[in-house]
N, C-alpha and C positions, 0 to 999 in steps of 0.2 A: 504493499500500499504506499501509495506516495507521500510525503510528508505535509501538513497542512499548511498552505499559505498563508506568509505574514501577516497579513491582512484580516483572514477570519481568528488568526490567534488572537491578536489586538483586538477585534471587536468582540469576545469574547469576554477576555481579560478586565474591559473597560467596564463592567457589570464589578469588580470590587472595589472602584469606587463609591460605587452608591452602596453596596451592600457595606463595608467598612465605615465611611462619614457617616450610616447610620447606627451603626452599632457603637463604635464610638462616642457620640455625640450623647445617646443616650446613655454609655454605661456609663462616661465621666459627668455630665451633668444634669441630669434624671433627679438621683435621689438630692442633688442640689438647689435644684429647682422646686421641686416639691415640698421639702423643707425647710429650706430659708427664705424662698420666693412666696409660694404658695401659703406658707407655714402648715402644713401636714407635720402630724407628728412620725419621728422617722419610723415606729412599727406600721404605722398604717402605708405610712408612704413604702415600704422595703417588702409589701405584702404585695400592692398596689403595681409597683416594676414589675414582680415575679410571677406574683400565684397565676396571672392568665397563662402565659405559657405552661403551666402546668396542668392548668385544667382543660386547657387544648389539646393536650398532648396526643390524643386518641385521632386528630385529626392528620400527622404528619405521615402517618401508613396510609390512610385514604387519599392524601393529594399525591402523594408517590404513585402508586396504581392508576389514579388519574391521569397521573402526566404521563405514565407507561402506554397507555391504554386509550388515549381521546384519539379519536379521530377527526380530523383536520387537516387543510392543503397546507398548513402552515408547518403542520407538528406540534407535539402536544406541546415539546417543549418552551417553542417560539412564539406558541399564543398564548401561553400562560405570561412568560415575560413580557409580551406587551402590553398586557391589560392588567397584573396586580402589579407591575413594575409604577408607572402613575398613581394608581391605589396608592403604594408603598409611601413613594411622596407624598402625599396627601394626609395619612393616616400618620406620617412623621412629624408634620408638621402641627394636628389636632396637639398631642401629646403636650406641647409648650405653648398651647395656648388656652387661655381660659378666660369664655367669654365674663362679661363687663357685670356688675349687679348682679352675682349669682352668689349664693349663701356656700359656704363651705361645703356642708355636707352634698348639696345640689351637685358642687364641683367636684367630688370624689365619684359618685355617683356617674357624671360625664367623664372621668377621667377610666373609670374602672370598664366603659361602653368604650371608649378608643383604644385601649389595650386589649381589648376581647378582639375586635376587630382589629386592629395592626397584627396581631400576633395571628390570626387565621390567615388574612393576606399575606404575612410574609409563612406561612407555611406550606403554601402551594408554590411561592415564588422560589424562597432559598430552595426544594428540595425540587424542582425545572430548572432553576442552575446549578444548582452540584451536579445532576444528574447527564444535562447538556455535556458539561467538562470531562465525565467519566465516557463517555460515549466518542467523544469529539478524534482519539485515536486510540488505536490495540498497543499502542508499546509507552511499556512504564515510564520511560525518560522523555518521549514527547511529551505525557501527560507532563511528569513533573517539572518540565520545561511552562507547560501550559499553567498549572497551578504555582511558578516562580513568575509568570508574566503578571500573574489576576492579583497574586499576591503584591509586586510594586505597585501596580494602579492601586490595592486594597489598602497599603501602606502612607498612600498620597493621598487616600482618603482618610486614612485613620491621624495622619498630620493637620490637617484641616479639620477635622471634627474635634482633635483632641487639644492642639492649641488657637484655633482662632474663632470660637463661638463667643468667648465674653467679649473679645476684641468686639467683634460684631453686635454682641447684643449692647455695647456700651455705642456705637454705633449709630444704633437705630433707639439710641434714648435711654437704656438702662432699664429692671423691672421687669412686668411682666409683658410691655409691648417690647423692652430688646431682646426678650424669647421668644416675642411672637415673631418679630421680622427677620430675625437669624432663622427660627426653622424653616419659613416661609424660602427664606434664601435657600438651603439645604434640601431642600423639599425638592427643588427643581432639580437640585444637580441629581438627588435621589433618582427621581421620575428619570430623567434624560439617560443617565445609564444604562438602566436595562432596556429602555427602548432599544438603544445602540446595539445592545447584544440582540435585540428578535431582531433587526432589520439584517444584523450580519451572519448570523448562523446558519448552517443549514436547516433540515426540516428533522434530523435527528432521524433515527432507528426505525426501521417499520415493526410493526404492530407484531405483535407473539400470533400464530395464527390460529390457536385455540387457549383465548386470554382463561386463566383461572378467574376463580373467585379472590375475594380483596383476602382472606381468610386462609386461603391456600396459599397463598403468592407470602401473605406477613410469616407464616409454616416454613416457606423455604428458605424464607434470610434465616430467620431465627435455628435453622437448625447448623449455618456457618460456622463455626470456631472464629474464623480472624474476623467475620461481623462483631460479635463479642466483645472480640478484646478493644477493637476500632470504637463502641459504643464505649465502653468502659474510657476510654484514654481521652475521648469528645466530653466525659460527662467531667471527669477531673478539671482536664485541662481548663475546661471554661468556669468552671467553680473560681479555679485561682487567678484566672484573668479579672473576671468580674471583682471580686475583692479586692486587687489589687485596683482597677481603675478606680470602682468607687471611691476607694479607701486616698489615694493619693490627692486628693484636693484638702482634704481634711487635715493628712499629715503633713506637707507642708505648708499648709494656714495654721495650725495649732501645735506641730512641733518645733519649726523650723522656722517660723514669722513667713514664709519666702512666698506668699499667694498672686505678689505681681509677679513671678518667675513660673508661675506655673505654663506661660505658654513657652519660654525657654526651653525648661524642661522635657516640657513633650516635642518640638525642635530637635532636639539633641536625641531623644529614646528613640523617635519615628523614624527619623533620618539613618539612625546607624542600623534600626532594622534595614531599611531598605538597601545601604550597601552590604548588608551583610547579606542578601538572598542570593546573588552568583555565588557565596562562597559555600553555604550551603546546600546547596542544588550541586556542585562540582563535587563537596566531602560525599554527596549521598551517590555520588556515579562511581568515586572513586571506592567507594569504603562503604559497607552493608547500610543501607537508611536507616536503619534500629538505630547501629550503636553512633550514628550523623544526630538523631535525634533523641537518644539519650544525654549527648554529651551536653544539647540545652537546654535540659529540661534539669540538669544538675546543676548546668552553670545559674542559669534563673534564682533556682534557690539557694545558691550561696550568698547570687547577689543579693534579695531579698533578706534572707537573716544578718546579713550584713549594714542593710538601713537600721536595722531593730537600736543598731550600737553608735550610731552616727551622732558625736556629739550636738547638741541642737548651734545652728547656725555655720556648722564646718563645712562650706562650698567645697573646698580642695579635696574634702573627699566625696562629694554627694556629687558631682562632674562627673568622676571615672565610672563612680556607679553606675550612673542615669547611662554612660553609652553604652556600659557590657551588658544593661539590664535592656536595652535598645536590642543589641546583636543576638539576646538568646531570643528575646520574644521574636525575630526572624524566624529560628527556626520553629516555634511552636504557630506561625503563623502558616507556615510551609507544607510540613510535614504531615500533620494529620490528616488535613485535605488530600493532600497527596497517597498516603495511604489508605485512605477511604477506597479512592479511584482504584487499586490494587485489589481492595475487595470485590468490587462490581466487576471486572477485570475476569477473578478466581471464578466467579459465581457463573459470566456468560461463558466463561470456558468448561463447567459443567454441566451449564445446561442447555447451552447451545443457542441461548436466545440473552439479548440486552433484560435486564429487570434492574437499571439502573436507579430509575423512581422511586421502586419500593425500596429498597437499598438504600440509598439517600434517604427515604422519609422516616425510615425506621433508625437509622443512624442520626440523623437531626435532632430525636428524640434527645440524645446524651449532649449537644449540645443546647438545646433550648432546655433541657433538666440542668445542667452547670448552670446555665445565663441566672432561672429561678433562683433556685438554690441560694446563689451567691447574693444577690440582692438581696432577701429574703435574714439569708447569713448577715447581713452587715447592715443591716436595719437591727437587727438583734444585737448585733455587737457593739452597735454606736451606740444605743440605749443602754445596753450593760458597761457600758466605760461613761455615762453620764453625760453623752452628746445634745443638744436642742439647740435650737434654731437661738442664736443671740445670744448663748453662755460664754462666760470669761472663761481664759484659759484656767488650766491647773494641773499641777505636775500630776494628779491622776490622771486626767483627761491624755497628756501627754504620752503617759506610761499606757494609757492604754491602744490610745493609736499607733504606739509603735509596737504593741503586740498585734494587733491586729495586721499592721503592714509585713511583720517581720516573717514572725511563727505561723502564722494561718494558711497563707498561699504554698508557702516552701513545703510546710507538710503537706497536700495534698499534691503538690509537685512532685517529691519522693513518692507516693503512694504512685503515681502514673510510670514510673519509670519500670516494675517488673511486665505491666501491661504491652509494653512500647517490643520489650528483648521477646516477648513471646509472639510477634506479631508475624505477618509472612514475609518469610527471608529471601533474597536476591537472588539466589541459586530458583528457590520458587517461583518467583516469577518469571525467570528464563524461560522456565519450562512452559508457563501459562504464556507468555505472547508465543511461542511458536505453534500450539493448540489454538489460540486468536488467529492466527495467522493462514494456519490449514483450512479452520471452518468459515473465513471469507475468503 
């Protein structure tokens, strides 16, 4: 099979911009907005940010089967990308929009409705996008290249979504109006990125000749040991990412008193992650991807533990740790998405047909569950250490934030390592690629 043309690779990869832009703005600023601007108590805010993903988890396998078996001239993947992409931009905006004159309890009900709609739409959008990436090439190395390109755009989205929102909020006047203006501007970018994917992608793989029921398709996936390993990796790694993202602004503000440098910290971190992607991709080709990913996980855990002990205001230590954290985040950006495409290829070789939508739908439950768990956990931990909107800085609060930032995510990362080491090896992927080429 001929390599994919560059324009098609770029067209697919652009979706990473919208995906990571929306994720990072939500991860870093939704809790901050709900507690600090909308004045919602942290426990309620944590439930609001995390619980809809848990409640709607059954939609993911349904979305996967629907994406696999939808009849359309465009193909199921392109159809859902073209429809759900603009809706994702709209619901993203509504997260940060508070209708004027509404009582706090009415606003909470409104945000619950928005979060439920956002999560439902995100199920079909995310599954279709991930499944498309798994089907574009039978080559594991080319899929790794696709994921690397996707994550390059994703890190650009992460850079925008982590470092610029407060500046844009200020430009729109600050407060609720500023957040609404920021969300409107970024929501347009989210919508356009997925429309680009839908416009440049191929129609995708053909439907199975005899589509199975949803439950039978789910059973086939749940029998795959490699799938369970990647589901665990997605769940645990996402908990760590969400805890770090949601806690960082509190850590910099209350522990080090450098909230004004938050944008610079994110610029250094995401810049380092972007620069590191070619290196991680090269290391995975040179060495087994499992070991390369393990290095990234152990490195990130070490950096986070080190942040626990950085003295207040010691920027000479904080800057190099920020850069090292970004390099390790690069590994966490690229390897989980690349390794689940290997599972889809493994299943394709076994079944003789692509079931990437179902696999990605079920796998996304790990990330969604990790996001929900992480948000709820952060809300509880912030309440436990005594944080509330407008609280004064105290030694106890600082110690609590150091604990959340250091020990909690690093422990989760260390628990991820055994699952990574038991995943599909490089030798197994070579045999799978040969089977797929024979089938095609």
